[in-house]
MIFI-749771 format. One record per residue (C-alpha): x, y, z; residue in three letters. Coordinates in nm, 2 decimals, decimal comma, padded with zeros to 4 digits, m for minus. Last residue first. Layout:
{atom {X Y Z} "ala"};
...
//
This chain:
{atom {01,48 00,37 01,55} "his"};
{atom {01,57 00,73 01,50} "arg"};
{atom {01,84 00,67 01,24} "val"};
{atom {01,61 00,47 01,01} "ala"};
{atom {01,34 00,73 01,04} "phe"};
{atom {01,58 01,01 00,95} "asp"};
{atom {01,69 00,83 00,63} "asp"};
{atom {01,33 00,77 00,53} "lys"};
{atom {01,22 01,14 00,59} "leu"};
{atom {00,96 01,16 00,87} "val"};
{atom {00,66 01,39 00,83} "phe"};
{atom {00,45 01,45 01,14} "glu"};
{atom {00,10 01,48 01,26} "met"};
{atom {m00,08 01,44 01,59} "gly"};
{atom {m00,46 01,42 01,62} "ile"};
{atom {m00,64 01,60 01,90} "gly"};
{atom {m00,88 01,81 01,70} "val"};
{atom {m00,69 02,14 01,74} "asp"};
{atom {m00,36 01,96 01,67} "lys"};
{atom {m00,51 01,85 01,34} "leu"};
{atom {m00,54 02,20 01,21} "val"};
{atom {m00,18 02,29 01,32} "glu"};
{atom {m00,03 01,98 01,16} "thr"};
{atom {m00,23 02,03 00,84} "val"};
{atom {m00,08 02,38 00,81} "arg"};
{atom {00,28 02,27 00,88} "asp"};
{atom {00,24 01,97 00,63} "ile"};
{atom {00,12 02,20 00,35} "phe"};
{atom {00,40 02,46 00,41} "thr"};
{atom {00,66 02,18 00,41} "glu"};
{atom {00,52 02,04 00,09} "gly"};
{atom {00,53 02,38 m00,09} "gln"};
{atom {00,90 02,42 00,03} "glu"};
{atom {00,99 02,08 m00,12} "pro"};
{atom {00,97 01,78 00,12} "leu"};
{atom {01,27 01,54 00,11} "glu"};
{atom {01,21 01,21 m00,07} "tyr"};
{atom {01,13 00,86 00,07} "leu"};
{atom {00,86 01,00 00,30} "gly"};
{atom {00,72 00,82 00,60} "asn"};
{atom {00,41 01,03 00,67} "ile"};
{atom {00,30 00,99 01,03} "arg"};
{atom {m00,05 01,04 01,15} "ile"};
{atom {m00,08 01,04 01,52} "lys"};
{atom {m00,37 00,92 01,74} "pro"};
{atom {m00,33 00,95 02,11} "asn"};
{atom {m00,39 00,61 02,28} "lys"};
{atom {m00,68 00,51 02,52} "gly"};
{atom {m00,80 00,23 02,29} "glu"};
{atom {m00,56 00,20 01,99} "ala"};
{atom {m00,49 m00,16 02,10} "pro"};
{atom {m00,84 m00,24 01,97} "pro"};
{atom {m00,75 m00,20 01,60} "tyr"};
{atom {m01,05 m00,24 01,36} "ser"};
{atom {m01,32 m00,10 01,59} "glu"};
{atom {m01,09 00,16 01,75} "leu"};
{atom {m00,98 00,29 01,42} "leu"};
{atom {m01,33 00,28 01,28} "glu"};
{atom {m01,44 00,53 01,54} "gly"};
{atom {m01,56 00,77 01,27} "ser"};
{atom {m01,30 01,03 01,38} "glu"};
{atom {m01,00 00,81 01,33} "ile"};
{atom {m01,09 00,66 00,99} "phe"};
{atom {m01,22 01,00 00,87} "ala"};
{atom {m00,89 01,16 00,96} "ile"};
{atom {m00,70 00,88 00,78} "tyr"};
{atom {m00,91 00,91 00,47} "thr"};
{atom {m00,85 01,29 00,48} "asn"};
{atom {m00,48 01,23 00,51} "ile"};
{atom {m00,49 01,01 00,19} "lys"};
{atom {m00,68 01,27 00,00} "glu"};
{atom {m00,44 01,55 00,11} "gln"};
{atom {m00,14 01,34 00,01} "leu"};
{atom {m00,28 01,26 m00,33} "leu"};
{atom {m00,35 01,64 m00,38} "leu"};
{atom {00,00 01,72 m00,26} "leu"};
{atom {00,15 01,49 m00,51} "his"};
{atom {m00,05 01,64 m00,79} "glu"};
{atom {00,06 01,99 m00,70} "gly"};
{atom {00,42 01,87 m00,66} "gln"};
{atom {00,40 01,72 m01,01} "gln"};
{atom {00,29 02,05 m01,15} "ala"};
{atom {00,56 02,24 m00,96} "lys"};
{atom {00,84 02,01 m01,08} "asp"};
{atom {00,94 01,67 m00,93} "gly"};
{atom {00,82 01,56 m00,58} "trp"};
{atom {00,93 01,19 m00,60} "glu"};
{atom {00,68 00,94 m00,48} "leu"};
{atom {00,75 00,67 m00,22} "his"};
{atom {00,51 00,81 00,05} "asp"};
{atom {00,40 00,55 00,30} "thr"};
{atom {00,13 00,69 00,52} "ile"};
{atom {00,15 00,55 00,88} "val"};
{atom {m00,12 00,56 01,14} "leu"};
{atom {00,05 00,57 01,48} "val"};
{atom {m00,13 00,49 01,80} "val"};
{atom {00,04 00,69 02,07} "asn"};
{atom {00,11 00,66 02,44} "asp"};
{atom {00,35 00,37 02,40} "pro"};
{atom {00,58 00,57 02,17} "glu"};
{atom {00,91 00,38 02,18} "trp"};
{atom {00,72 00,05 02,18} "glu"};
{atom {00,54 00,16 01,86} "pro"};
{atom {00,16 00,13 01,88} "val"};
{atom {00,09 00,04 01,52} "ala"};
{atom {m00,14 00,11 01,22} "ile"};
{atom {m00,01 00,08 00,86} "ile"};
{atom {m00,13 00,17 00,51} "asp"};
{atom {m00,49 00,30 00,57} "val"};
{atom {m00,66 00,27 00,23} "val"};
{atom {m00,88 00,52 00,04} "lys"};
{atom {m00,59 00,71 m00,12} "thr"};
{atom {m00,41 00,42 m00,27} "glu"};
{atom {m00,14 00,63 m00,44} "thr"};
{atom {00,01 00,72 m00,10} "ile"};
{atom {00,11 00,36 m00,05} "ser"};
{atom {00,00 00,00 00,00} "met"};
//
């Protein structure tokens, strides 16, 4: 599964290094390319994030993954390529909006993720 399958939740986990969170992972393997490609990429990302938000807010997360009970939901985008400026702006805005509804959000570059864990 990946960012191109916008109606599917890729991965759900309660990482042992984040026991208070249930992390819903978006796997993003796409290159960002030129401005037109960036726009298409951001639309895919927005659709995928909306699917995750609906999954969390509808209660489907708790129904399909009982270990999520009592955990703080966090959407993590595991990106293969560094965000362009337009992507950073988008992620920052989404992070602020989601914070207000109790959902965490972060983008982790593949190399950074490997180092962290």
